[in-house]
N, C-alpha and C positions, 0 to 999 in steps of 0.2 A: 444346246451346247452350254449355255449359261447355267442351266439346271444341273448338269453333270459336274460343272466346276464347283457348284455350291455344296453338293451332297456327297459326291464320290469320296472325298477325304475321310468322311466320318464312317463309311461302311466298314473298311478294314478295322478301324478302332473298335466299332461295336462288335464285330465278329470276334476279335481277339478278346474283348472283355467277356463276351458270352462263353467262350472256350475256357478262359481263366477261371470264371466263376463256377462253371460246370466242374472243372478239374478240382477246384478247391472244395466244392460241395461233396464230390466223390471221395476225396481224401479224408475229409472230416467224418463222413458216415463210415468209411472203411475203418478208420482208427477207432471210432467208437465201438465198432463191433468186434474188432480183432485184438485190440490191446488187452492182455490178461490183467485181472485185478491183482495178481501176484507177480507183477512185473519186476519187483525187487527180489522175488523168490523163485526164479525160474530154475528148471533142472540144470545140473552142472553141464557146462559146455555151451549153453545158450547165452545169447545176449539179447537186449531188447529188440535188436534188428532182426534176429532170426524169428522172433515171435511174430513178425509181420508177414512172414512167407507162408501164409495160410489162406484158405478159402472159407469165408464165413457163410454158413448155410442160411443165416437169418436174412442176409442181403438177397439171396436168391428167392426165398419165400416172400419177402416183403415186395420185391420187384414183381413177382408174378401177381400178387394181390393187387398191386397198384395198376397193373395193365388190365386187370379184369373188372376193376371198379367202374360202375356206371358214371355218367357225367353228373348226374344229380347227386348233391351231397358230397361229391368227391373231395372238394377242397378241405372241408372240415375233417374228414378221415385222414387225409394226408398230413394235415397239421397235427392231428392227434398222434399219429405215428411218430412224427418228428419230435413232439414234446415228450412222448414216452421214452424215445431213444435218448433225448437230452437228459431226462431225469435219471435214467439208468446209467448214463455216463457220469453224472455227478456222484451217484452212489458208488460207481466203480472207482472214481478218484478217491472217495473217502475210504474205500476198501484198501487201496494202495497205501494210504497213510496208516491205516490200522495194522495192516500186515507189517509195515516197516517199523512200527513202534510197539504194538501189542501182540504181534505174531498170530493174529486171528482176523477173521472177516468182521466187518461192521454189521451189527444187528440193527436193521431199520426200525424195529419196534422198541428195543430196550436201550439202545446206546445214545439216544439224543440227550439223555440226562448228563452225559459226559461233556457236552459242549460247555457247560458252566465250569467244570473242573479244568477243561482245556483253557478257557478264557482266563481263569485265575492264575493258572500256571504261566501263561504268556505275560500277564500283568506283572508277576513276580520276576520274570526273566528279562523282559524288554521294556517294561513300563506301560502304563495305562494308555497313553496317547498312541504309541506304536501298535498296541494290541487292538485298539478301536480301529485304527487304519487298516490293519491286516484283516480284521473281521469284516469291515465294510467292503474291502477289496474282494474277499472270498465270496461274499453274498452277491456282489455285482458280477463277478466272473461267472458264477453259477447261473444267474439270470441270463446273461449274455450267451452262455453256452447252450442253454435250453432254447432260447430264441434262435440262435444260430443253427441249431440242429433242425428246428422246424423249417427254417429257410432252406437249408441244404436238401432236405427231403422234398420240399416243394419244387426246388430247382431241378433235381433229378427226375421227378415225376413229369415235369414239363418236357424235358429232353426225351424221356422214354415215349411219351405220347406222340412226339414228333417223329420218332423213328421206331415205331412199334415192331416192324419185322426184324430190324437189327437187334432190338432189345430182347425179343423172344429168342432169337438165335443165341445171343450172348448168355442169357439165363439158361437155356437148354444145354449149351456146351459146358458151362461152369457146373451145372447141376449134375451132368453125367460124370464130370471129373471129380466132383465132391463125392458122389456115390462110390466110384471106383476106389478112390483114396480111403474112404471110410471102411469099405469092405476089406480092403487089403491091410488096413491099419497102418498106413504109411505115416512115419513120424520123423520129426526133426531130431537133432541131437538131444539126447537125454529124455526122450519119450514125449515130446510135444506134438500132438496130432496135427497133421496138415489140414484135414477136414475138421474145421472148427465149429463148435456150437457154444462158445464161451458166453455170448450175450444171452442166449436162451437159458443157460445154467444160472446166470446172475439173476435173470428175471424170475426163474423158478424159485431160487432161494429167497428173493425179496417177497414174492407172493406167499410162500409157505412159512415165512417167519412168524406170522400171527398164529396160525394153528399149531405150529410147533411149540411156541411159547406158552400157549394155553394148555397144551398137553403137559409141558414141563411143570407149569404151576401146579397142576393137579398131582403130578408125580411127587413134587417136593412137599406138598401139603401132607402126603402120606409119610414121607421120609422123616419129617419133623416129629411125628408122633412116636417114632421108634427110638426110645432112649432108655437104656438099661439103668441109667443113674438118676433119672428124674425123681423117683420116689425113694431113693436111698437115704437112709438116716444120716444126717451130716456127721454124727459121731463115728460113723463107719466109713468115712471118706478121708483120704489124705492123712491117715493116722501116722505114717512114717515121717511126715513133714511137719508135725505139730510144733516142734521146737526149732524149726528152721525158718530163716528168711529166704524167700524164693524170688528171684529176679528173672523175668522172662524178657529178653532183649531182642527186638526185631532190628536187623540191619538192612536198611533199604538197598534193594538191588544186589544183594550179596548172593550170587548164583554159583553154581558148580564151576562154570568157566573161570570165575575169579581165582580159583585155586588150581585149575588144571590146564589152562590155555597158556603155553609157554610164550606166546607173543606179548603178554602183559601181566602175567601173574607174579612177577618178581617181587613187587612191593608188598603184595598180600602174603606171600610165603615168608618174606622177611619179618613181617609183623607177627605172624603166627609163631614163628621160631623164637623171636625175642620175647614174646609173651609167654610162651611155653617155659623158657628158662626162668622168667620171674615168678610165674605161678608155681612151678615145681619147687623152686627154692623156698617158697612160702608154704609148701605143704599140700598144694592142690593137685587133684588128679582129674582126668577128663576122659570122656568117651564121645565119639562122633559117628554120625551116619548121614544119610540123605533123606529128604522128603521131596515128593513131587508136588509142585505148586499148581493151583488151579488157574494161574494167570502168568503172564510174561510181559516184560517191558513196562508194566504199570498196573494200576488196579490193586494197590497194596491192601486196601480194605477187604478185598475178596480173599486174599491169603490170610489176613489176620482173623477174619470171621471163620474161615474154614478151620484154621489151627485151633481156635479157642472153643468152637462149637461142636466139632466132630462131624460136621456136615459139609458136603462138597458144594462150595459157593463159587460158581464160575460166571455168574452174570448178575446184572442189577436187579432183576426180578427176584431171584433167589435171595439176594442180599436184603432187599426191602421186606420180603416175607419173613426172613429169619429174625431181623431186628424187631419185627412186630409180634414175635412169638414169645413163649416162656421157656425156650430151650436153655438147658443148663450149660453155662460156659465154664471153662477152667477158672476164670477170674471170680465168678460167682461161687463156684465150689469152694475156693479158698476162703472167701468171705463167710460162707456158711459154716465152715469148719473152725472159725475163730481167728483167722488172719485179718489184719487190716489190709484191704485191697485198694490199691491206688493205680491210676492210669497216668503215666508221664507222657504227654502227647504234645510235643513242641510243634508238630505240623498242623494242629488244629488251630485255625485262625478265626473261624466263624463259629456260630452256635452249632453244637453237635448233639442233637437230641438222641441219636442212636446210642450215645454213651451209657444211657440208663440201662440198656439191654444187657450190657456186659457185667453189671453188678458191682461196680466200683464203689467204695466208700467215698472217694474223692478223685476228681479228674483235674490234672494241672494241664492247661492249654498253653499256647504261646504267650499269653498275657500274664501268666502266673509266676514266671521265673525271675522277674526283676532285671531283664536283659535290656541294656541300653546301648548295645553295639550295633553294627551294620548286619543286614541280612547277607547271606551267601547265596545269591541267586534265589532258587526256590526255598532253600533252607532258611528258616527264620533266625537260627542261631546255631553255633557250633555244638557238636555232640559232647565235647568235653565240658562245655559250660552247662549243658543239660545234666550231665552226671554229677557235676559239682553242686548244682541247685538241688537235685535229688538228695544229695548227702545232707544239705542244710535243711531242706524242707521236711524230710522224712527219715532217711536211713540213719542220720547222725544224732537224732533226737534221743536224749537220755530217757529211760523208763518207758519207752514206747512198747506197743504190742508187736507181735510177730507180723512181718510184712509179706505181702504178695505185691510186687511192683511189676506192672507190664509197661515196658519202656520202648517207645518207638523212636529210633534214631533217624535223623534226616539228612546228615551231611553228605551221604552217598546217593542222594536223589539226583535224577537228571536236572540240570546239565553237567554235574560233576565239576563245576568251576564257578568261583575259585574254591580251592581246597584249604581249610584251616590247617594250622600247625599245632602240635602238642605243645602246651606251655606248662609252667610250674603250676600245680594245683592251687597254690596260695596266691598266684599272680592274676587270677582271672577277674577279680573285682566285680563290677557291674557289666562287664563285657565291652566297655569302651576301648580296652586294650586291643581289640580286634580291628579297630579302624585302620591302622597302617597296613595290616595284613591284606585287607581288601584293596586298599589304594595301590599297593605295590604288586598286586597279582596281575597276571596276564588276563586280558579281557576274555570273557566267555565267547564273544563273537569270533575272536581270533583263534581260540582253541577249536571251535567247531568248523573251521575251514579245513582241518586236516584230520582224517580218520585216525591216524596213528596217535595224534595228541589226545583225541577223545578217549581212546582206550587207555592211554597212559594216565590221564587224569581220573578216569573211572577207577582204575586200580589204586591210585593214591587215596582216593576218597574212601574206598572200602578199607584200606589199611588204617586210615585215620579213625574210622568208626570203630574198628576192632581195637585199636590202641586206647580209645576213649572208654569203651565199655570194660575191657579187661584191665586197663590201667586203674580204673576205679576199684575193681575187685582186688587188685594187688595192693592198692594204697589203703583201702578202708574195709575190705572184707574180713570175716572172722571164721571161727571154726564151724559156725552154724549157718553159713551162707551157701546157698545153692543157686547157681546161675545156669539158665537155659538160654542159649542164644542161637539164632538162626537167620537165614535170609528169607525175605518174603517172595522174591521172584528173581529170575534172571533179568539182566538189563536189556535194553532195546537191541535190535539186530545190528545197528551200526557198531556195536561192541562185539556181540557174540556170533554174528552171521545169521544165516537163515535155517541152519540145521541143528541148532543147539537143543538140548533137552530142556525140560522144565524143572530140573533138579536143583535143590538148594541145600547147602550144608546145615547141619544142626549139631550142637554140642551141649553136653551137660557137664558142669564143673562143680566139684565139691571137695571138701577136706575129709569128710567122714567117708571112708571106703564102703561102709555099709549102704550108703546112698546109691552108689553105682552098682553094688552087688545086685540090687533090685532090678536092674535093666540087663543083666547078663544074657537073658534069653533073646534080647533084641539083636544080638550079633554085632553091635557097634564096635568100632575099632578104637584103640587107645590113642589119646592125644587130641589136640585142637583141630587137626586136619584129618578128615575122614579118608581112609584108604580108597583108592579107586574101585576096589571090589566091595566096599562097605554096602550093606543092604540099602535098598531104596523102598520107602513106604509112601503111600499117598498121604498127603498132609491131613486129610480128614480122619485118619486112623489114629492120630497122635493122642487126642483127648482121652479116648477109652483106654488106650495102652498105658498112658500115664496114670490115670486114676486107678487102674487095676494094679500097676506096679507099686504104687505108693499107698495103697489101701490094704485092708486085711488080706486080700487075695495074694498080695506080694510078700506076705510075711514068710520067713524061712520055715520050712516044714521038715 
C-alpha cells in the first residue's frame, strides 16, 4: 500500500509526458516534410493552412525503413535520418526567405557567398550589434532545429518499435491512400497535390545542385567565347556617339510594377509626367521599352553585368567567371573608342576588384564624393547628392573629354525608408543638410509594420531617384547629352506580390533626333513611360543591339 502511495501519482504524469513528447515529435516531423518551400507563393486560393492537408510520402517510406532496420547499428541510422531531415528543413527555411526576397530558390552550392552581403545589409539597416545578435540567434536556432529533428525521429522510432503491428497498419493504410490520391491527381485549391513529395523534391534539388552548376560552368565558358565585337576595330564602334556624352543610369528596384500597378504607382507616374514636361520644354525627346532582368528582389550586380556584357548572368558562378574573363563591356567599348569612362558607384563601400573588369578609367565609390551627411538606411547618400557630385567631379569640368558615365543610384534600395526630398541644387553642400531630414522621418521599423506603407515608400523612393537623375539632365544637360536609364530588377515580393514579371523599364533620352532614329527598328514607344504593349527584350541582348545601332551598321542607308 505504501509503495502504491509513493509511485502511483507519477505514472499518469509520465504517461502524459510521453504522449505529449510523441505528439510534438510527430508534428515537428510532419511540418518538416509537408510545409512547402514556397509557402509565401502558394497557388491562388490557398493559405498556409491548406498546405498542411496533405500526405507526405517520405514519412511512409522512412517509417517502413525504420521498422525493417536490424537492432544492430539502428540508433546511428535513425539519428542520421533525423539530422538529414533537420538540415533539409534549414535549407527549406532559407528557401522560404529567398522566395520572399529574390523570387527564387536558394542554391546550396553558389549562394553562401550572399551571407556576407546579407550581413552588411543588416548592419546598415539595424546596426552591427543587432545584426550580430540576429546572426547568432539564427545559427543557434538552426543547430537546435537539427538536434530537435534527430530527437523527434528517435522518439517516433521508439514508439513504432513498441507498436509494430499498429505502425505497419498505419503505414499501409496511409500508403494506399497516398497511391490512390496520386493516381487520381487529387489537388487542393489552386493545384496543390494532396499526395505530397515536397521533401523528396527538395532533397533532389539539393543533391543535384553540384552537377547542375558544374554543367552550367562548362556551358558559360563556351558562351563567353562567342562575341561578335571582341576583335572589332575600336574606330568602327560607337561611331554615332563620338561627339556625345553618354550617361547610363541604373535606378535600383525600378521595375515594371512601379509604373503599372495602380495600388502604388501614383508617385512614379507623377514624377515621369513632371519630368516629361521639363525635358520637353528643354528640347529633349525619348523612347522607352522593357528589358527582362536575370534577377528579382536583389542581386543588382547580376543585372548590371548582364546589361553591360551581353551575357545572361543569373548566379554567382557566372558572375565570378565573367569578371575573370576579357569579355568586352559597353563601358570598355566606350573607353576604347575615345570616351573617358567613369563609374559612379555610391553603393560600393568596400574594395571592389571586379571594377577593373568593366574598363573604367576611374571609379568613384562611397568615399569619393565628399559626403558628410547621414546614411539613409542601406543607401550611403541621397541620389541628388550623387548627381551633384558627378557634376562637380566630372560632368561640369571645363575642357574635359567626352564622357561615358555609368551611374548606380541607391536611394530606392530596400528598405525604402527614409526617403530623401529634392532640394535646391545649390543647397546640398557637403550633405550635412540631410541631417534633419533623417531625424524627422518615420522610422524604418515602423514603416515595415505595414505592407501598404512599404509600397508607398517604395514608390516615393523610385520617384525620388527619377527626379534626381532627370533633374540633373534638365539642369545641366546639353545638346550632346544622351541618357540611358533603366531599372535593374523588380523589388521584393512584399511590394509586387508573387506573380510579377521580371520586366524593368528602359528609356533613352537625347536632344538630337538622329540619335533616336537609330533605334527605330526596336519598336520602343515615345516618352519616358513605356506603353504596356512596348516590346520586351532580354537584358543580355541590349549590348549587341546598342553597339549595332550606334556603329557603322546603324548608319542610314
